[in-house]
Structures are given as C-alpha cells and as structure tokens.
N, CA, C and O of each residue as an XYZ file, in Angstrom:
420
protein
N     -40.116    -39.847     18.401
C     -41.059    -38.837     18.825
C     -40.328    -37.524     19.097
O     -39.116    -37.487     19.309
N     -41.105    -36.467     19.082
C     -40.571    -35.116     19.212
C     -40.960    -34.526     20.564
O     -42.096    -34.679     21.014
N     -40.007    -33.848     21.208
C     -40.337    -33.107     22.424
C     -41.021    -31.813     22.001
O     -40.557    -31.128     21.091
N     -42.106    -31.489     22.653
C     -42.897    -30.325     22.276
C     -43.053    -29.380     23.461
O     -43.378    -29.801     24.572
N     -42.817    -28.105     23.207
C     -43.134    -27.050     24.169
C     -44.178    -26.178     23.511
O     -43.946    -25.619     22.439
N     -45.322    -26.061     24.146
C     -46.432    -25.312     23.565
C     -46.714    -24.057     24.385
O     -46.978    -24.134     25.585
N     -46.656    -22.913     23.731
C     -46.928    -21.631     24.389
C     -48.349    -21.147     24.134
O     -48.688    -20.018     24.489
N     -49.181    -21.980     23.526
C     -50.552    -21.583     23.186
C     -51.448    -21.823     24.407
O     -52.036    -22.893     24.559
N     -51.538    -20.823     25.258
C     -52.255    -20.935     26.532
C     -53.733    -21.231     26.357
O     -54.334    -21.870     27.220
N     -54.332    -20.786     25.269
C     -55.765    -20.940     25.052
C     -56.152    -22.282     24.439
O     -57.329    -22.502     24.153
N     -55.202    -23.175     24.232
C     -55.518    -24.482     23.644
C     -55.981    -25.443     24.736
O     -55.381    -25.525     25.808
N     -57.046    -26.156     24.445
C     -57.606    -27.086     25.424
C     -56.638    -28.228     25.754
O     -56.767    -28.857     26.804
N     -55.680    -28.500     24.878
C     -54.727    -29.587     25.111
C     -53.483    -29.132     25.881
O     -52.707    -29.974     26.333
N     -53.277    -27.828     26.039
C     -52.078    -27.315     26.690
C     -52.161    -27.509     28.201
O     -53.093    -27.048     28.861
N     -51.157    -28.207     28.723
C     -51.039    -28.425     30.156
C     -49.603    -28.135     30.557
O     -48.714    -28.965     30.370
N     -49.386    -26.951     31.110
C     -48.056    -26.540     31.552
C     -47.031    -26.654     30.425
O     -45.936    -27.178     30.627
N     -47.383    -26.168     29.257
C     -46.581    -26.139     28.030
C     -46.318    -27.518     27.435
O     -45.443    -27.669     26.583
N     -47.065    -28.515     27.875
C     -47.026    -29.842     27.277
C     -48.367    -30.079     26.599
O     -49.350    -29.408     26.912
N     -48.410    -31.031     25.670
C     -49.626    -31.300     24.914
C     -50.306    -32.553     25.457
O     -49.667    -33.592     25.624
N     -51.599    -32.450     25.728
C     -52.369    -33.582     26.210
C     -53.039    -34.368     25.102
O     -53.737    -35.345     25.373
N     -52.840    -33.961     23.860
C     -53.497    -34.644     22.736
C     -52.785    -35.939     22.348
O     -53.438    -36.905     21.953
N     -51.473    -35.970     22.452
C     -50.724    -37.175     22.090
C     -50.117    -37.118     20.707
O     -49.070    -37.718     20.462
N     -50.766    -36.397     19.791
C     -50.224    -36.182     18.456
C     -50.801    -34.879     17.921
O     -51.912    -34.494     18.285
N     -50.063    -34.210     17.072
C     -50.557    -32.966     16.468
C     -50.224    -32.958     14.981
O     -49.396    -33.731     14.500
N     -50.901    -32.056     14.272
C     -50.655    -31.863     12.843
C     -50.222    -30.424     12.623
O     -50.909    -29.493     13.044
N     -49.085    -30.242     11.963
C     -48.609    -28.920     11.582
C     -49.019    -28.680     10.137
O     -48.770    -29.511      9.264
N     -49.648    -27.542      9.895
C     -50.072    -27.170      8.551
C     -49.195    -26.067      7.998
O     -48.403    -25.458      8.718
N     -49.348    -25.825      6.719
C     -48.581    -24.784      6.039
C     -47.814    -25.366      4.874
O     -46.592    -25.237      4.792
N     -48.529    -25.999      3.983
C     -47.904    -26.749      2.893
C     -46.865    -25.952      2.113
O     -45.802    -26.486      1.795
N     -47.139    -24.704      1.799
C     -46.202    -23.903      1.021
C     -45.427    -22.900      1.877
O     -44.857    -21.948      1.344
N     -45.400    -23.100      3.182
C     -44.752    -22.157      4.101
C     -43.278    -21.971      3.780
O     -42.567    -22.907      3.415
N     -42.849    -20.728      3.931
C     -41.433    -20.388      3.773
C     -40.901    -19.701      5.034
O     -39.725    -19.345      5.105
N     -41.780    -19.518      6.032
C     -41.430    -18.881      7.299
C     -42.345    -19.451      8.386
O     -43.439    -19.929      8.085
N     -41.903    -19.402      9.647
C     -42.726    -19.949     10.728
C     -44.140    -19.380     10.783
O     -45.081    -20.115     11.082
N     -44.313    -18.085     10.502
C     -45.646    -17.484     10.602
C     -46.585    -17.949      9.491
O     -47.755    -17.564      9.480
N     -46.108    -18.751      8.577
C     -46.949    -19.330      7.532
C     -47.345    -20.771      7.865
O     -47.977    -21.449      7.055
N     -46.969    -21.233      9.061
C     -47.354    -22.563      9.540
C     -48.431    -22.392     10.606
O     -48.720    -21.275     11.036
N     -49.016    -23.502     11.026
C     -50.018    -23.455     12.095
C     -50.167    -24.849     12.709
O     -49.870    -25.864     12.079
N     -50.631    -24.861     13.948
C     -50.973    -26.129     14.596
C     -52.437    -26.408     14.270
O     -53.338    -25.790     14.838
N     -52.663    -27.334     13.361
C     -54.027    -27.652     12.938
C     -54.804    -28.402     14.014
O     -56.022    -28.547     13.908
N     -54.122    -28.873     15.036
C     -54.777    -29.597     16.124
C     -55.311    -28.668     17.213
O     -55.972    -29.125     18.147
N     -55.032    -27.376     17.102
C     -55.470    -26.402     18.101
C     -56.981    -26.450     18.299
O     -57.746    -26.489     17.335
N     -57.395    -26.445     19.551
C     -58.808    -26.334     19.931
C     -58.863    -25.282     21.034
O     -58.199    -25.417     22.062
N     -59.650    -24.243     20.819
C     -59.715    -23.167     21.803
C     -60.340    -23.649     23.107
O     -61.356    -24.344     23.115
N     -59.707    -23.263     24.198
C     -60.241    -23.544     25.527
C     -61.293    -22.473     25.829
O     -60.971    -21.285     25.874
N     -62.498    -22.870     26.027
C     -63.590    -21.933     26.306
C     -63.831    -21.903     27.813
O     -63.422    -22.812     28.536
N     -64.488    -20.864     28.269
C     -64.750    -20.722     29.702
C     -65.502    -21.920     30.258
O     -65.275    -22.309     31.403
N     -66.389    -22.510     29.472
C     -67.158    -23.667     29.937
C     -66.295    -24.920     30.045
O     -66.692    -25.895     30.683
N     -65.117    -24.899     29.425
C     -64.194    -26.042     29.484
C     -62.872    -25.561     30.053
O     -61.885    -25.441     29.327
N     -62.851    -25.288     31.340
C     -61.646    -24.723     31.958
C     -60.550    -25.762     32.148
O     -59.378    -25.404     32.259
N     -60.906    -27.039     32.188
C     -59.903    -28.081     32.356
C     -59.321    -28.502     31.022
O     -59.970    -28.382     29.983
N     -58.097    -28.993     31.055
C     -57.439    -29.487     29.853
C     -57.942    -30.876     29.512
O     -58.553    -31.552     30.340
N     -57.680    -31.290     28.292
C     -58.090    -32.599     27.810
C     -56.856    -33.474     27.645
O     -55.822    -32.997     27.179
N     -56.949    -34.743     28.020
C     -55.854    -35.682     27.839
C     -54.813    -35.576     28.933
O     -54.972    -34.825     29.896
N     -53.741    -36.344     28.769
C     -52.642    -36.352     29.727
C     -51.438    -35.689     29.079
O     -51.122    -35.987     27.927
N     -50.751    -34.787     29.796
C     -49.611    -34.097     29.199
C     -48.478    -35.065     28.861
O     -48.138    -35.952     29.644
N     -47.909    -34.869     27.684
C     -46.808    -35.719     27.229
C     -45.603    -34.860     26.904
O     -45.740    -33.801     26.292
N     -44.425    -35.306     27.307
C     -43.198    -34.589     26.963
C     -42.820    -34.842     25.513
O     -42.223    -33.979     24.869
N     -43.160    -36.009     24.995
C     -42.855    -36.359     23.609
C     -44.139    -36.798     22.921
O     -44.918    -37.576     23.471
N     -44.349    -36.283     21.698
C     -45.556    -36.633     20.956
C     -45.218    -36.861     19.484
O     -44.146    -36.493     19.005
N     -46.152    -37.469     18.795
C     -46.035    -37.691     17.363
C     -46.480    -36.413     16.656
O     -47.596    -35.941     16.876
N     -45.619    -35.851     15.810
C     -45.934    -34.616     15.099
C     -45.982    -34.910     13.606
O     -44.960    -35.177     12.973
N     -47.189    -34.856     13.061
C     -47.349    -34.995     11.614
C     -47.212    -33.598     11.021
O     -47.578    -32.615     11.664
N     -46.688    -33.500      9.800
C     -46.380    -32.187      9.256
C     -46.687    -32.099      7.764
O     -46.262    -32.937      6.969
N     -47.446    -31.049      7.409
C     -47.741    -30.762      6.007
C     -46.855    -29.640      5.466
O     -46.987    -29.266      4.301
N     -45.960    -29.099      6.284
C     -45.066    -28.019      5.850
C     -43.917    -28.637      5.048
O     -42.836    -28.891      5.579
N     -44.173    -28.869      3.774
C     -43.237    -29.619      2.934
C     -41.884    -28.927      2.752
O     -40.900    -29.590      2.427
N     -41.816    -27.615      2.953
C     -40.546    -26.901      2.814
C     -39.698    -26.932      4.074
O     -38.586    -26.403      4.075
N     -40.189    -27.534      5.140
C     -39.445    -27.538      6.396
C     -38.315    -28.562      6.358
O     -38.490    -29.688      5.893
N     -37.175    -28.154      6.848
C     -35.983    -29.010      6.936
C     -36.269    -30.284      7.732
O     -35.688    -31.333      7.453
N     -37.160    -30.198      8.719
C     -37.436    -31.334      9.609
C     -38.543    -32.250      9.100
O     -38.816    -33.273      9.729
N     -39.190    -31.919      7.985
C     -40.265    -32.738      7.449
C     -39.674    -33.928      6.703
O     -39.025    -33.770      5.668
N     -39.906    -35.105      7.237
C     -39.456    -36.355      6.621
C     -40.680    -37.247      6.419
O     -41.190    -37.838      7.371
N     -41.143    -37.337      5.178
C     -42.319    -38.148      4.852
C     -43.531    -37.757      5.698
O     -44.229    -38.613      6.239
N     -43.765    -36.449      5.803
C     -44.910    -35.873      6.521
C     -44.876    -36.114      8.033
O     -45.916    -36.081      8.692
N     -43.693    -36.353      8.575
C     -43.504    -36.455     10.013
C     -42.350    -35.546     10.412
O     -41.394    -35.372      9.658
N     -42.450    -34.970     11.603
C     -41.408    -34.077     12.087
C     -40.242    -34.907     12.627
O     -40.429    -35.797     13.456
N     -39.040    -34.598     12.144
C     -37.856    -35.326     12.597
C     -37.044    -34.531     13.616
O     -35.998    -34.998     14.068
N     -37.510    -33.337     13.983
C     -36.791    -32.524     14.971
C     -36.871    -33.188     16.342
O     -37.875    -33.814     16.682
N     -35.815    -33.046     17.113
C     -35.838    -33.585     18.473
C     -36.781    -32.791     19.360
O     -37.423    -33.343     20.254
N     -36.859    -31.476     19.102
C     -37.702    -30.602     19.915
C     -38.271    -29.488     19.055
O     -37.563    -28.917     18.225
N     -39.549    -29.178     19.250
C     -40.164    -28.040     18.562
C     -40.958    -27.213     19.561
O     -41.287    -27.666     20.658
N     -41.253    -25.993     19.149
C     -42.096    -25.111     19.941
C     -43.282    -24.660     19.109
O     -43.161    -24.403     17.911
N     -44.422    -24.569     19.759
C     -45.613    -24.031     19.125
C     -45.881    -22.672     19.763
O     -45.993    -22.563     20.984
N     -45.981    -21.638     18.929
C     -46.183    -20.272     19.408
C     -47.596    -19.798     19.100
O     -48.289    -20.354     18.248
N     -48.000    -18.756     19.817
C     -49.320    -18.148     19.628
C     -50.058    -18.105     20.948
O     -51.174    -18.614     21.055
N     -49.450    -17.507     21.949
C     -49.943    -17.602     23.322
C     -51.406    -17.229     23.506
O     -52.080    -17.848     24.330
N     -51.924    -16.258     22.786
C     -53.316    -15.847     22.961
C     -54.197    -16.228     21.776
O     -55.201    -15.567     21.513
N     -53.834    -17.276     21.070
C     -54.569    -17.706     19.876
C     -56.012    -18.080     20.202
O     -56.312    -18.642     21.256
N     -56.884    -17.752     19.269
C     -58.299    -18.146     19.364
C     -58.672    -19.117     18.248
O     -59.675    -19.824     18.347
N     -57.871    -19.153     17.188
C     -58.063    -20.068     16.059
C     -56.693    -20.605     15.650
O     -55.667    -20.016     15.991
N     -56.673    -21.706     14.930
C     -55.393    -22.334     14.596
C     -54.503    -21.446     13.732
O     -53.279    -21.561     13.793
N     -55.093    -20.567     12.933
C     -54.276    -19.695     12.077
C     -53.477    -18.666     12.891
O     -52.611    -17.985     12.341
N     -53.758    -18.549     14.180
C     -53.002    -17.653     15.056
C     -51.897    -18.390     15.798
O     -51.251    -17.818     16.676
N     -51.674    -19.663     15.452
C     -50.584    -20.455     16.029
C     -49.516    -20.657     14.959
O     -49.766    -20.415     13.779
N     -48.343    -21.095     15.360
C     -47.296    -21.415     14.384
C     -46.272    -22.365     14.987
O     -46.100    -22.443     16.204
N     -45.606    -23.073     14.106
C     -44.483    -23.908     14.511
C     -43.259    -22.998     14.567
O     -42.704    -22.630     13.532
N     -42.847    -22.642     15.766
C     -41.732    -21.716     15.949
C     -40.400    -22.343     15.560
O     -39.398    -21.638     15.438
N     -40.375    -23.641     15.365
C     -39.134    -24.343     15.025
C     -38.973    -24.590     13.528
O     -37.993    -25.203     13.107
N     -39.917    -24.124     12.727
C     -39.873    -24.300     11.282
C     -38.565    -23.733     10.720
O     -38.187    -22.600     11.018
N     -37.895    -24.528      9.918
C     -36.688    -24.094      9.198
C     -36.871    -24.405      7.715
O     -36.971    -25.566      7.319
N     -36.912    -23.355      6.908
C     -37.165    -23.528      5.484
C     -35.955    -24.099      4.765
O     -34.831    -23.635      4.954
N     -36.188    -25.087      3.958
C     -35.165    -25.613      3.058
C     -35.573    -25.246      1.639
O     -35.488    -26.051      0.712
N     -36.023    -23.989      1.503
C     -36.525    -23.471      0.233
C     -35.463    -23.519     -0.850
O     -34.272    -23.330     -0.598
N     -35.926    -23.775     -2.046
C     -35.007    -23.858     -3.191
C     -34.951    -22.543     -3.917
O     -34.232    -22.416     -4.909
C-alpha cells in the first residue's frame, strides 16, 4: 500500500490530509507531467455535507491509469508515498498526482 498525503481540501474524503475512501484511482493515461494526471476518486465537499466520509487511512490502495508514470506497475502505484494536489479543486480535473514521474520514451 501507498502512503498518501492529500492537499485537496474540498474533497469529501479528505480528513487532515489523509484519505477516508480507502482506495483511489489516478487518471491520465497519456500524461507526461503531473498536471496531466488527476484523482478520479475526487468528490467535492458541498456545504450540505460538511463532514468527511469514511475513516482516514495513512496507507491506501492506489490504482493508476497513468501508464507513463515510473511508479505504475500493472495499473497499481508502487510508490511508497504520493501526494495529491489541487487544494481548491471543485472537479477532479483540478486535482493531480504531484508524485507523478514520467518514464516517457
């Protein structure tokens, strides 16, 4: 499992920079830079849902569609630790895997 630090304050799963979802999906199949990736599991926290969902986990299962990433091993993240950026995101396309490392050819 991967240690995750999430800076996406507006995500309903974010609890003190930990994820309460338990697993996430990173998108960006043809990404060559972190800003071309996204957390597809992002769900915007709305005013009517001020509380977080789930229990915060220090380590979670990270599935990954960013095939050019150095850490992508059979669609799973092999990094020991990753960060998700996009502190004021309202949609998943405003988030990114800040730990993405391109192994572009």
